[in-house]
BAZA-697526 format. One record per residue: x, y, z of N, C-alpha, C, O, CB in turn. Coordinates in steps of 0.1 Angstrom, whole numbers, padded with zeros to 4 digits, always signed. Glycine has a CB too. Layout:
BEGIN
XYZXYZXYZXYZXYZ
...
END
This chain:
BEGIN
+1174+3342+1701+1161+3339+1694+1155+3350+1687+1150+3349+1675+1151+3333+1704
+1156+3363+1693+1150+3374+1686+1157+3377+1673+1151+3380+1663+1151+3386+1695
+1171+3376+1673+1179+3379+1661+1175+3369+1650+1174+3373+1639+1194+3378+1664
+1173+3356+1654+1170+3346+1644+1156+3349+1638+1154+3347+1626+1170+3332+1651
+1146+3353+1646+1133+3356+1641+1133+3368+1632+1126+3368+1622+1123+3358+1653
+1141+3378+1635+1142+3390+1626+1148+3385+1613+1144+3390+1602+1151+3401+1633
+1158+3376+1614+1164+3371+1601+1154+3364+1593+1153+3366+1581+1176+3362+1605
+1145+3356+1599+1135+3349+1592+1125+3358+1585+1121+3356+1574+1127+3340+1601
+1122+3369+1592+1112+3379+1587+1118+3386+1575+1111+3389+1565+1108+3389+1597
+1131+3388+1575+1138+3396+1564+1141+3387+1552+1144+3392+1541+1150+3403+1570
+1142+3374+1554+1146+3365+1543+1135+3363+1533+1124+3361+1537+1151+3352+1549
+1139+3364+1520+1128+3362+1510+1133+3354+1499+1126+3344+1496+1124+3376+1505
+1144+3357+1492+1147+3350+1480+1158+3339+1481+1161+3333+1471+1152+3360+1470
+1163+3337+1493+1174+3327+1494+1168+3313+1494+1156+3311+1496+1182+3329+1507
+1177+3303+1492+1172+3289+1492+1169+3284+1506+1171+3291+1515+1183+3280+1485
+1165+3272+1507+1160+3266+1519+1171+3267+1530+1168+3271+1541+1156+3252+1518
+1183+3263+1527+1193+3262+1537+1197+3277+1542+1199+3279+1554+1206+3255+1532
+1198+3286+1532+1202+3299+1535+1191+3307+1543+1194+3315+1551+1205+3307+1523
+1178+3304+1540+1167+3311+1546+1165+3307+1560+1161+3316+1568+1155+3309+1538
+1166+3294+1564+1162+3290+1577+1174+3284+1585+1176+3272+1584+1151+3280+1575
+1181+3293+1592+1191+3288+1601+1185+3285+1614+1187+3292+1624+1202+3299+1602
+1178+3274+1615+1171+3269+1627+1181+3262+1636+1188+3253+1631+1159+3260+1623
+1182+3266+1648+1191+3259+1658+1187+3245+1659+1175+3242+1662+1191+3266+1671
+1196+3236+1658+1194+3221+1660+1204+3217+1670+1215+3221+1670+1195+3213+1647
+1199+3208+1679+1208+3203+1690+1222+3198+1684+1222+3191+1674+1201+3191+1697
+1232+3204+1690+1246+3202+1684+1250+3187+1684+1257+3183+1675+1256+3210+1693
+1245+3179+1694+1250+3165+1694+1245+3157+1683+1250+3146+1680+1245+3159+1707
+1235+3161+1676+1229+3153+1664+1240+3152+1653+1242+3142+1647+1216+3159+1659
+1246+3164+1650+1256+3164+1640+1270+3165+1646+1272+3172+1656+1253+3176+1630
+1280+3159+1639+1293+3160+1644+1298+3174+1641+1306+3180+1649+1302+3150+1636
+1294+3180+1630+1298+3194+1626+1285+3200+1621+1278+3194+1614+1309+3194+1616
+1283+3213+1625+1271+3220+1621+1271+3222+1605+1279+3229+1600+1271+3234+1627
+1262+3215+1598+1261+3216+1584+1257+3230+1579+1260+3233+1567+1252+3205+1578
+1250+3237+1587+1246+3251+1583+1258+3261+1583+1256+3272+1577+1235+3256+1592
+1269+3257+1588+1280+3266+1590+1289+3266+1578+1298+3275+1577+1288+3262+1602
+1288+3256+1569+1297+3256+1557+1289+3253+1544+1278+3248+1545+1307+3245+1559
+1294+3257+1533+1287+3255+1521+1286+3240+1517+1276+3236+1512+1295+3262+1509
+1296+3232+1521+1295+3218+1519+1284+3212+1527+1277+3204+1522+1309+3211+1522
+1284+3216+1540+1273+3211+1548+1259+3215+1543+1250+3207+1544+1275+3217+1562
+1258+3227+1538+1245+3231+1532+1242+3222+1520+1230+3218+1518+1245+3246+1528
+1252+3219+1512+1250+3210+1500+1245+3197+1504+1236+3190+1498+1262+3209+1491
+1251+3192+1515+1247+3178+1520+1233+3178+1525+1225+3169+1522+1256+3174+1532
+1228+3189+1531+1214+3190+1536+1205+3190+1524+1195+3183+1523+1212+3202+1545
+1208+3199+1514+1200+3201+1502+1199+3188+1495+1188+3183+1490+1206+3212+1493
+1211+3181+1493+1211+3169+1485+1204+3157+1492+1197+3149+1486+1225+3164+1482
+1205+3157+1506+1198+3146+1513+1183+3148+1513+1176+3138+1512+1203+3147+1528
+1178+3160+1513+1164+3163+1512+1159+3157+1499+1148+3151+1498+1161+3178+1513
+1166+3160+1488+1162+3155+1475+1162+3140+1474+1153+3134+1469+1171+3161+1464
+1173+3134+1479+1175+3120+1477+1165+3112+1486+1159+3102+1481+1189+3116+1481
+1163+3116+1498+1153+3109+1507+1139+3110+1501+1131+3101+1502+1154+3114+1521
+1136+3122+1496+1123+3124+1490+1121+3115+1478+1110+3110+1476+1120+3139+1487
+1131+3114+1470+1129+3106+1458+1131+3091+1459+1124+3083+1453+1139+3111+1447
+1141+3087+1468+1144+3073+1469+1138+3067+1482+1136+3055+1482+1159+3072+1470
+1135+3075+1492+1131+3069+1505+1143+3067+1514+1155+3066+1509+1124+3056+1503
+1141+3068+1527+1152+3067+1537+1160+3054+1536+1172+3054+1537+1147+3069+1551
+1153+3043+1534+1160+3030+1533+1170+3029+1522+1180+3023+1523+1150+3019+1532
+1167+3036+1511+1176+3035+1499+1187+3045+1499+1196+3045+1491+1167+3036+1487
+1186+3054+1509+1197+3064+1510+1210+3058+1515+1209+3050+1525+1193+3076+1519
+1221+3061+1509+1234+3057+1514+1243+3070+1514+1241+3079+1506+1241+3046+1506
+1253+3070+1522+1262+3081+1522+1270+3082+1509+1275+3092+1505+1272+3080+1534
+1272+3070+1503+1279+3070+1490+1271+3078+1480+1276+3086+1472+1281+3056+1485
+1257+3075+1479+1249+3083+1470+1248+3097+1474+1248+3106+1465+1234+3077+1471
+1248+3100+1487+1247+3114+1491+1260+3121+1487+1259+3133+1483+1245+3115+1506
+1271+3115+1489+1284+3121+1485+1285+3124+1471+1289+3135+1467+1296+3112+1489
+1280+3115+1462+1280+3117+1448+1271+3129+1444+1274+3137+1436+1275+3105+1441
+1259+3130+1450+1249+3140+1447+1255+3154+1452+1252+3164+1445+1236+3138+1454
+1262+3154+1463+1268+3167+1468+1281+3170+1463+1288+3180+1467+1268+3166+1483
+1286+3162+1453+1300+3164+1447+1311+3165+1458+1319+3174+1458+1300+3177+1439
+1311+3154+1466+1321+3153+1477+1324+3139+1479+1320+3130+1471+1317+3160+1490
+1332+3136+1489+1335+3122+1492+1327+3116+1504+1321+3124+1512+1350+3121+1496
+1326+3103+1504+1319+3097+1515+1325+3100+1528+1318+3102+1538+1318+3082+1513
+1338+3101+1529+1345+3105+1541+1340+3118+1546+1339+3121+1558+1360+3104+1540
+1338+3128+1537+1334+3141+1541+1320+3141+1547+1317+3149+1556+1334+3150+1528
+1311+3132+1542+1298+3131+1548+1299+3127+1562+1292+3132+1571+1289+3121+1540
+1308+3117+1565+1309+3112+1579+1315+3123+1588+1315+3121+1600+1318+3100+1579
+1321+3133+1583+1326+3144+1591+1315+3153+1597+1316+3160+1606+1336+3153+1583
+1303+3151+1591+1291+3158+1595+1281+3150+1603+1275+3154+1613+1284+3165+1584
+1279+3137+1598+1269+3128+1605+1275+3115+1606+1282+3109+1597+1256+3128+1596
+1273+3109+1618+1279+3096+1621+1271+3085+1615+1276+3074+1613+1279+3094+1636
+1258+3087+1611+1250+3077+1605+1238+3084+1598+1235+3096+1600+1244+3067+1616
+1232+3077+1589+1220+3083+1582+1208+3085+1591+1200+3093+1588+1216+3074+1570
+1208+3077+1602+1197+3079+1612+1199+3093+1618+1189+3100+1621+1198+3068+1623
+1211+3097+1621+1214+3110+1627+1210+3121+1617+1205+3132+1620+1228+3111+1631
+1213+3118+1604+1209+3128+1593+1194+3130+1593+1190+3141+1592+1215+3123+1580
+1187+3119+1593+1172+3120+1593+1167+3127+1605+1158+3136+1605+1166+3106+1592
+1173+3124+1617+1170+3131+1629+1172+3146+1628+1164+3154+1633+1178+3125+1641
+1183+3150+1622+1186+3164+1620+1175+3170+1611+1170+3181+1615+1200+3165+1613
+1171+3164+1600+1161+3170+1592+1148+3171+1599+1141+3181+1597+1160+3161+1579
+1144+3161+1606+1131+3162+1613+1131+3173+1624+1122+3180+1625+1128+3148+1620
+1142+3174+1631+1144+3185+1641+1143+3198+1634+1137+3208+1640+1157+3183+1649
+1149+3199+1623+1149+3212+1615+1135+3216+1611+1131+3227+1613+1158+3210+1603
+1127+3206+1607+1113+3208+1603+1106+3214+1615+1099+3224+1614+1107+3196+1598
+1107+3207+1627+1099+3211+1638+1104+3224+1644+1097+3232+1649+1100+3200+1649
+1117+3227+1641+1122+3240+1645+1116+3251+1637+1114+3262+1642+1137+3240+1643
+1114+3249+1624+1107+3258+1615+1093+3260+1620+1088+3271+1620+1108+3254+1601
+1086+3249+1623+1072+3251+1628+1072+3259+1641+1063+3268+1642+1066+3237+1631
+1081+3256+1650+1082+3264+1662+1084+3279+1660+1078+3287+1666+1093+3259+1671
+1093+3282+1650+1095+3296+1647+1083+3303+1641+1080+3314+1644+1107+3297+1636
+1075+3296+1633+1063+3301+1627+1053+3303+1639+1046+3313+1639+1057+3292+1617
+1052+3294+1648+1043+3296+1659+1047+3308+1667+1038+3316+1671+1043+3284+1668
+1060+3310+1670+1064+3322+1678+1062+3335+1670+1059+3345+1676+1079+3320+1681
+1063+3334+1657+1061+3346+1649+1046+3350+1647+1042+3362+1647+1067+3345+1636
+1038+3340+1645+1024+3342+1640+1013+3339+1650+1002+3344+1648+1022+3334+1628
+1016+3332+1660+1005+3328+1669+1006+3335+1683+1002+3329+1693+1005+3313+1672
+1010+3348+1683+1012+3355+1695+1001+3366+1696+0999+3372+1707+1025+3361+1696
+0995+3370+1685+0985+3381+1685+0971+3376+1686+0968+3365+1681+0987+3390+1673
+0962+3384+1692+0948+3381+1692+0944+3375+1706+0952+3373+1715+0944+3372+1681
+0931+3371+1707+0926+3365+1719+0930+3350+1719+0935+3345+1708+0910+3367+1720
+0927+3343+1729+0931+3329+1730+0926+3320+1719+0933+3312+1713+0927+3323+1743
+0913+3323+1714+0908+3315+1703+0915+3318+1690+0918+3309+1683+0893+3318+1702
+0918+3331+1688+0925+3334+1675+0939+3328+1675+0943+3323+1664+0925+3349+1674
+0945+3329+1686+0959+3323+1687+0959+3308+1684+0967+3303+1678+0965+3327+1700
+0949+3302+1690+0948+3287+1689+0944+3284+1674+0950+3274+1669+0937+3281+1698
+0936+3291+1668+0932+3289+1654+0944+3291+1645+0946+3283+1636+0921+3298+1650
+0952+3301+1648+0964+3304+1640+0974+3292+1641+0979+3287+1631+0971+3317+1644
+0976+3288+1654+0986+3277+1656+0981+3264+1649+0989+3257+1643+0987+3275+1671
+0968+3261+1650+0962+3250+1644+0964+3250+1629+0967+3240+1623+0947+3248+1647
+0963+3262+1623+0965+3263+1609+0979+3260+1605+0982+3254+1595+0961+3277+1604
+0988+3265+1613+1003+3263+1610+1006+3248+1611+1014+3243+1602+1011+3271+1620
+1001+3242+1621+1004+3228+1623+0997+3218+1614+1003+3209+1609+1001+3224+1637
+0985+3221+1611+0977+3211+1603+0976+3215+1589+0972+3206+1581+0963+3210+1609
+0981+3227+1585+0980+3231+1571+0994+3236+1567+0995+3248+1563+0969+3241+1569
+1004+3228+1567+1018+3233+1564+1020+3234+1549+1031+3237+1544+1028+3223+1569
+1009+3233+1541+1010+3236+1526+1009+3250+1523+1008+3254+1511+0999+3228+1519
+1009+3259+1533+1006+3273+1531+1018+3280+1524+1027+3273+1519+1004+3280+1544
+1018+3293+1523+1028+3300+1515+1042+3298+1521+1052+3301+1515+1025+3315+1516
+1043+3293+1533+1056+3290+1540+1064+3281+1531+1076+3282+1530+1054+3284+1553
+1058+3272+1524+1065+3262+1515+1067+3268+1502+1060+3264+1492+1057+3249+1515
+1076+3277+1500+1078+3285+1488+1088+3279+1479+1089+3284+1467+1082+3299+1492
+1095+3269+1483+1105+3263+1474+1102+3248+1473+1096+3242+1481+1119+3266+1478
+1108+3242+1462+1106+3227+1460+1112+3220+1472+1106+3210+1476+1113+3223+1447
+1124+3224+1477+1130+3217+1488+1122+3218+1501+1122+3208+1509+1144+3222+1490
+1115+3229+1503+1106+3230+1515+1095+3220+1514+1091+3214+1524+1101+3244+1517
+1089+3218+1502+1079+3209+1500+1084+3194+1502+1077+3186+1507+1072+3210+1487
+1096+3192+1497+1102+3179+1499+1104+3176+1514+1102+3165+1518+1116+3178+1491
+1109+3186+1521+1111+3184+1535+1098+3180+1542+1098+3171+1551+1117+3196+1542
+1087+3186+1539+1075+3183+1545+1071+3168+1542+1067+3161+1550+1064+3192+1539
+1073+3164+1529+1070+3150+1526+1079+3140+1533+1074+3130+1537+1072+3148+1510
+1091+3144+1536+1100+3135+1543+1095+3133+1557+1095+3122+1563+1114+3141+1544
+1090+3144+1564+1085+3143+1577+1072+3135+1577+1070+3126+1586+1082+3157+1583
+1064+3136+1567+1051+3128+1567+1055+3113+1565+1048+3105+1572+1043+3133+1555
+1065+3110+1557+1068+3096+1554+1078+3090+1564+1077+3078+1567+1072+3095+1540
+1088+3098+1568+1099+3092+1575+1101+3095+1590+1108+3088+1597+1111+3096+1568
+1094+3106+1595+1096+3110+1609+1094+3099+1619+1102+3099+1629+1087+3121+1612
+1084+3090+1618+1083+3079+1628+1096+3071+1629+1097+3065+1640+1071+3070+1624
+1104+3071+1619+1116+3062+1620+1127+3067+1629+1136+3060+1633+1122+3061+1606
+1125+3080+1634+1135+3085+1644+1128+3086+1658+1135+3089+1668+1140+3098+1640
+1115+3083+1658+1108+3084+1671+1104+3070+1676+1106+3067+1688+1095+3092+1670
+1099+3062+1668+1094+3048+1672+1106+3038+1671+1106+3029+1662+1082+3043+1663
+1116+3040+1680+1127+3031+1680+1130+3027+1694+1125+3032+1704+1140+3039+1674
+1138+3016+1695+1142+3011+1708+1151+3021+1716+1151+3021+1728+1150+2998+1707
+1157+3030+1708+1166+3040+1715+1159+3053+1719+1165+3063+1723+1177+3044+1705
+1146+3053+1718+1138+3066+1720+1140+3071+1734+1141+3084+1736+1124+3063+1718
+1141+3063+1744+1143+3068+1758+1156+3075+1759+1157+3086+1765+1142+3057+1768
+1167+3069+1755+1180+3075+1755+1181+3087+1747+1187+3097+1751+1191+3065+1750
+1174+3087+1735+1174+3099+1726+1167+3110+1733+1171+3122+1732+1167+3095+1712
+1156+3107+1740+1149+3117+1747+1157+3124+1758+1157+3136+1760+1135+3112+1752
+1164+3115+1765+1172+3120+1776+1184+3129+1771+1188+3139+1777+1178+3109+1784
+1188+3126+1759+1199+3134+1752+1193+3147+1747+1201+3156+1745+1205+3126+1741
+1180+3148+1745+1174+3160+1740+1171+3160+1725+1167+3170+1720+1183+3171+1743
+1172+3148+1719+1170+3147+1705+1156+3151+1700+1154+3156+1689+1173+3134+1700
+1146+3149+1709+1132+3152+1706+1127+3164+1713+1114+3166+1714+1124+3139+1709
+1135+3172+1718+1131+3184+1725+1123+3194+1717+1114+3200+1722+1143+3191+1732
+1128+3196+1705+1121+3206+1696+1106+3201+1693+1097+3210+1694+1128+3207+1683
+1104+3189+1691+1091+3183+1689+1083+3186+1702+1071+3190+1701+1091+3168+1686
+1089+3183+1713+1082+3185+1726+1079+3199+1728+1068+3203+1734+1091+3180+1738
+1087+3208+1724+1085+3223+1725+1073+3227+1717+1065+3235+1722+1097+3231+1721
+1071+3221+1705+1060+3224+1697+1047+3219+1704+1037+3226+1704+1061+3218+1683
+1047+3207+1709+1036+3202+1717+1033+3211+1728+1021+3214+1731+1039+3188+1722
+1043+3215+1736+1040+3224+1748+1034+3237+1744+1025+3242+1750+1053+3226+1755
+1039+3243+1732+1034+3256+1728+1019+3254+1725+1011+3263+1729+1041+3260+1715
+1015+3244+1717+1001+3242+1714+0993+3238+1726+0982+3243+1728+1000+3230+1704
+0998+3231+1736+0991+3227+1748+0989+3240+1756+0978+3241+1762+0999+3217+1756
+0998+3249+1757+0996+3261+1764+0985+3270+1758+0978+3276+1766+1009+3269+1765
+0984+3270+1745+0974+3277+1739+0960+3271+1741+0950+3278+1743+0976+3278+1723
+0960+3258+1742+0947+3250+1745+0943+3254+1759+0931+3257+1762+0949+3235+1744
+0953+3254+1769+0949+3257+1783+0945+3272+1784+0937+3275+1793+0961+3254+1792
+0951+3281+1776+0947+3295+1776+0933+3297+1772+0926+3305+1777+0957+3304+1768
+0929+3289+1762+0915+3290+1757+0905+3283+1767+0894+3288+1769+0914+3283+1743
+0909+3271+1772+0900+3264+1781+0909+3259+1793+0914+3248+1792+0894+3252+1773
+0909+3267+1803+0918+3263+1815+0914+3250+1822+0922+3244+1829+0917+3274+1825
+0902+3246+1820+0897+3233+1827+0901+3221+1819+0898+3210+1824+0882+3234+1829
+0907+3222+1808+0911+3210+1800+0922+3203+1807+0933+3209+1810+0916+3215+1785
+0920+3190+1809+0930+3182+1816+0938+3173+1806+0947+3166+1811+0923+3172+1826
+0936+3174+1793+0943+3166+1784+0949+3174+1773+0949+3170+1761+0933+3156+1778
+0955+3186+1776+0960+3195+1766+0971+3189+1758+0972+3190+1746+0965+3208+1773
+0981+3182+1764+0992+3176+1757+0987+3165+1748+0992+3163+1737+1002+3170+1767
+0977+3157+1753+0971+3146+1744+0964+3152+1732+0965+3147+1721+0962+3138+1752
+0957+3163+1734+0951+3170+1723+0961+3175+1713+0959+3174+1701+0942+3181+1728
+0972+3181+1718+0982+3186+1710+0989+3176+1701+0990+3177+1689+0993+3194+1718
+0993+3165+1707+0999+3154+1700+0989+3147+1690+0993+3143+1679+1005+3143+1709
+0977+3147+1694+0967+3141+1684+0966+3150+1672+0965+3145+1661+0953+3141+1691
+0966+3163+1673+0966+3172+1662+0979+3171+1654+0978+3170+1641+0964+3187+1666
+0990+3171+1660+1003+3170+1653+1004+3157+1645+1007+3158+1633+1015+3172+1663
+1003+3146+1652+1005+3133+1645+0993+3130+1636+0996+3125+1625+1006+3122+1656
+0981+3134+1640+0970+3131+1631+0970+3138+1618+0967+3132+1608+0957+3134+1638
+0974+3151+1618+0974+3159+1606+0985+3153+1596+0982+3153+1584+0977+3173+1609
+0996+3149+1601+1006+3142+1593+1001+3129+1587+1003+3126+1575+1019+3140+1600
+0995+3121+1596+0990+3108+1591+0979+3109+1581+0978+3102+1571+0985+3100+1603
+0970+3119+1583+0959+3121+1573+0965+3125+1559+0959+3121+1549+0949+3132+1578
+0976+3133+1559+0982+3136+1546+0989+3124+1540+0989+3123+1528+0992+3147+1548
+0994+3115+1548+1000+3103+1543+0988+3094+1537+0990+3089+1526+1007+3095+1554
+0977+3093+1544+0966+3086+1539+0961+3092+1526+0958+3084+1516+0955+3085+1549
+0960+3105+1525+0955+3111+1513+0964+3108+1501+0958+3106+1490+0955+3126+1515
+0977+3106+1503+0986+3103+1492+0986+3088+1489+0988+3084+1477+1000+3107+1495
+0984+3079+1499+0986+3065+1496+0975+3056+1499+0973+3045+1493+0998+3061+1505
+0966+3060+1509+0954+3052+1512+0942+3060+1513+0936+3062+1524+0956+3044+1526
+0938+3066+1502+0927+3076+1502+0914+3070+1507+0905+3078+1511+0925+3081+1488
+0912+3057+1506+0899+3051+1511+0898+3051+1526+0887+3049+1531+0898+3037+1506
+0908+3055+1533+0907+3055+1548+0906+3069+1553+0908+3071+1566+0918+3047+1554
+0905+3079+1545+0904+3093+1550+0895+3101+1541+0891+3097+1530+0918+3099+1549
+0890+3112+1547+0882+3121+1539+0890+3133+1533+0885+3142+1526+0871+3127+1548
+0903+3132+1536+0912+3142+1531+0917+3138+1517+0919+3126+1515+0924+3145+1540
+0918+3147+1508+0924+3144+1495+0934+3154+1491+0935+3165+1497+0913+3143+1484
+0943+3151+1481+0953+3161+1477+0947+3172+1470+0953+3183+1468+0963+3154+1468
+0934+3171+1465+0927+3181+1458+0920+3190+1467+0919+3203+1465+0918+3175+1447
+0914+3185+1478+0906+3192+1487+0911+3189+1501+0909+3178+1506+0891+3189+1486
+0917+3199+1508+0923+3197+1521+0913+3199+1532+0908+3210+1535+0935+3207+1523
+0910+3188+1539+0900+3188+1550+0907+3187+1563+0900+3186+1573+0890+3177+1548
+0920+3186+1564+0927+3184+1576+0924+3195+1586+0920+3193+1598+0942+3182+1574
+0927+3208+1582+0925+3219+1591+0910+3220+1596+0907+3222+1608+0929+3232+1585
+0901+3218+1587+0886+3219+1590+0883+3208+1600+0876+3211+1610+0878+3217+1577
+0888+3196+1598+0884+3185+1607+0890+3188+1621+0882+3186+1631+0890+3172+1601
+0903+3191+1622+0909+3192+1635+0904+3205+1642+0903+3205+1655+0924+3193+1634
+0900+3215+1635+0894+3227+1641+0881+3223+1648+0878+3227+1659+0893+3238+1631
+0873+3216+1640+0860+3212+1645+0861+3203+1657+0854+3204+1667+0851+3206+1634
+0870+3193+1656+0872+3183+1666+0877+3190+1679+0872+3187+1690+0883+3173+1662
+0887+3199+1678+0893+3206+1689+0884+3215+1697+0882+3214+1709+0905+3214+1685
+0877+3223+1689+0868+3233+1696+0855+3227+1701+0850+3231+1711+0865+3245+1686
+0850+3217+1694+0838+3210+1700+0842+3203+1713+0834+3203+1722+0833+3200+1689
+0854+3197+1714+0858+3191+1726+0860+3202+1737+0855+3200+1748+0870+3183+1724
+0867+3212+1734+0870+3222+1744+0858+3230+1749+0857+3233+1760+0881+3232+1739
+0849+3233+1740+0837+3240+1743+0827+3232+1752+0818+3238+1758+0830+3245+1731
+0829+3219+1753+0821+3211+1761+0828+3206+1774+0823+3198+1781+0816+3198+1753
+0840+3211+1776+0848+3208+1788+0841+3214+1800+0845+3212+1812+0862+3214+1787
END
């Protein structure tokens, strides 16, 4: 983990795949796509296609064409497009976890919690320095529920497919408890922030009449900071 974090700190000009070698559960992919140039092209192309077409319209035939390879080659990395989306979502949460480990360790409990809240609720920060990083964020906003809200979720959880997401929740919940040890609902607060911030960004893009957040003025961090600390300070 330390070597990986040092690598992240030193990386500056490389593309999304080269910059973020985030460990993802091996069982999700048949072959690690980060280990080969073809695998990296598949990830890069899938991010573009899902962002532009939507997950439902993605096919491995389209992905193979975009990555200049064969459909059979795609299946050497992923058994299904569901596993591909699961990989991308895990990768996103792995990046969030790395940022939390890097940036939310200094300061008093309140400062650490504020930093973590900013990372989670305001992922539009300088972290998203390339077009593909912004595309990946949009994919998580629009498509992530499709790998969580399924009939297979219990089996997927037992396999460890959602462990990275759970680790992010645990990290934030631990910071909540460090700030307010008497809080009995730290995990519920953490998931409310994680899921709510993504949902509010979705609403801002597609149903602006049901949110106070807009793409021009970002109120997500301000809202969840006020909500979180007002609740914790009255515990």
